[in-house]
C-alpha positions, -999 to 999 in steps of 0.1 A, spaced: 459 672 25 493 681 42 505 667 74 535 679 94 545 664 126 575 665 145 587 637 133 607 625 97 585 592 92 552 617 88 558 602 55 536 576 62 508 597 60 515 594 23 494 563 17 466 577 18 478 608 -4 486 631 17 517 657 18 533 640 45 566 653 58 585 660 90 596 692 108 614 702 134 608 720 169 608 760 158 583 746 128 561 732 148 559 765 169 546 786 146 525 754 126 503 756 156 505 791 162 493 804 125 485 766 104 509 779 82 546 766 69 568 785 49 581 763 23 604 762 -14 583 739 -38 602 709 -41 613 691 -70 593 658 -86 595 624 -90 578 598 -102 586 557 -91 569 535 -113 566 500 -98 551 478 -128 543 440 -130 537 415 -103 556 407 -73 565 373 -65 555 356 -36 574 364 -9 579 401 -21 572 428 1 564 467 -1 594 468 22 616 454 -4 605 469 -29 618 505 -10 647 485 -5 655 482 -41 640 517 -50 670 530 -21 696 512 -37 690 519 -69 688 559 -61 714 563 -33 696 579 0 707 613 -13 685 600 -43 650 620 -38 672 650 -22 648 683 -23 618 658 -44 587 649 -33 578 609 -44 552 597 -65 549 557 -63 530 542 -92 525 517 -115 505 482 -110 527 472 -82 521 497 -59 483 496 -65 484 462 -56 498 470 -26 476 466 5 470 500 26 497 490 51 519 476 29 519 515 6 526 527 44 552 511 45 571 519 8 563 557 19 580 555 54 609 552 39 604 579 10 627 601 37 654 571 40 660 582 -2 664 615 8 631 626 -3 613 656 16 583 632 13 563 601 -6 527 596 -14 506 572 -34 476 584 -52 438 575 -28 419 549 -48 389 530 -38 413 504 -13 422 538 4 388 548 7 374 511 14 402 511 46 390 553 63 357 546 60 342 529 96 376 535 112 373 561 143 375 593 132 368 591 97 346 621 91 309 610 91 296 623 57 318 600 42 302 601 4 313 639 3 347 634 15 357 603 -4 338 628 -30 368 652 -31 391 626 -23 385 612 -59 398 642 -71 430 643 -57 449 622 -84 474 634 -107 470 648 -138 476 618 -170 494 646 -187 515 659 -154 556 667 -160 583 651 -136 616 663 -132 622 630 -129 609 597 -138 622 560 -128 608 526 -133 614 493 -119 602 460 -128 585 441 -99 586 410 -117 617 408 -104 624 417 -75 634 392 -47 639 396 -11 662 420 -2 686 429 22 710 455 39 744 446 40 760 479 50 750 507 77 728 532 54 696 518 33 708 522 4 733 497 6 714 465 6 710 435 -27 684 406 -27 690 382 -2 706 357 -24 735 382 -30 769 381 -17 788 408 1 804 430 -26 837 432 -31 842 472 -24 874 472 -52 846 467 -78 825 499 -73 836 523 -96 831 557 -80 858 566 -56 833 579 -29 807 546 -25 838 524 -27 851 543 10 816 542 19 815 506 12 848 500 29 842 519 60 806 495 64 822 462 59 850 471 90 822 480 107 798 455 99 825 428 107 816 414 70 839 399 43 835 408 2 825 373 -12 803 366 13 768 348 8 742 370 28 725 335 34 754 326 54 756 360 78 744 342 114 718 368 132 717 372 174 685 391 178 654 396 153 635 430 159 597 426 142 582 459 148 594 501 141 565 520 124 577 509 92 571 469 98 545 476 137 515 474 119 490 445 124 494 428 86 527 423 95 527 404 126 494 390 104 524 377 78 553 368 110 529 349 127 522 328 96 559 320 88 569 308 125 539 291 138 540 254 153 585 265 147 607 275 172 636 299 174 664 289 166 692 282 191 708 311 210 684 336 193 668 363 206 636 380 186 609 411 197 580 421 188 563 448 193 535 463 179 537 500 161 506 513 183 486 498 211 455 498 186 481 466 169 489 450 200 459 446 215 439 434 173 474 413 178 460 399 210 423 392 199 433 370 171 459 349 192 491 362 176 508 371 208 507 331 220 520 324 182 553 342 188 553 332 223 558 295 216 578 300 190 602 317 217 605 351 210 593 385 235 558 400 236 564 437 241 545 467 244 535 488 221 564 515 212 595 522 193 617 499 211 646 489 192 644 509 162 667 532 177 681 511 209 655 527 235 654 519 271 673 484 272 668 469 242 696 477 225 729 450 209 756 443 225 793 455 206 794 433 179 758 424 180 737 414 147 705 426 147 677 416 115 657 443 116 620 451 100 629 491 111 641 523 85 678 529 98 707 510 98 734 534 105 763 528 132 749 524 163 714 532 157 700 500 176 730 498 204 772 513 205 788 492 180 752 472 171 753 459 137 718 463 121 703 444 85 671 459 76 644 430 61 605 425 54 588 410 82 589 370 65 629 378 60 627 387 104 604 351 109 626 331 86 660 344 101 642 335 132 640 297 124 673 291 107 699 317 128 710 332 93 696 360 68 668 340 56 634 340 34 604 317 42 615 300 3 642 283 24 624 265 51 
């Protein structure tokens, strides 16, 4: 199945085995008129994530670690297939998070081959095929051949992954939360060194500062990367019965109205409100600094969104990309933290 839409994060649908990617306005017109789209055949990349994730390490940490390794241009010209035991162990919503941020790795799209977990997730959902058995029978054929050759193959050890956070101004400038702000002088590549210097200047950070000592002004829980019901449940489980750090603001924005209604049915809205967070209507919100949901100049956020570019969340705002678990722990402590730090 191929899905195209006028949004770069259409790639989220790759979690269901679809080749899904964003297109421009002119291409949207062409697709609506002809149901076709001229395209060059992309290269293929396999990213194998083997092993099992530790407690507190999530799909968001997997994809941030991948982007930190290959860079924001590492996937340019490729469609990425995510494989391996750690990927198979992810929930469907976790798989959506990984495929969503394929774009931040520079890829055209990212996908995961469908399996029984995929079929069980779709079955009974609104708009699921009426003849589900026939549909599943076809979907079961949508696997990469065992002897398939990829243009590039990369392997990560899931057992070694830790909660991840970005320190700079692109999603590839990230490190494990236990690390410190890097020293640009230690970076051999001149272009990357210059980018790191500019990033630290914009972010107002000093090399050598432990990431866990970075104070946060606003925590944003939401976006098409981490605004699903599973993400809200995870964050709520961390903050329940606790109070937000003094002078810190937390915005909780469900990714869709269906998610919002489900969260309210489960009482998650009350958990967040009792904690001291703002419970918002569904939407994009601070992911891209929409409407008044922006950082002031010099303010710093821990955000579960997908982009930390200069000015992304408001002119002069400074964004650190994190998982929902890290976002929740950060809201409690006031500095970048994981649940293990509580």
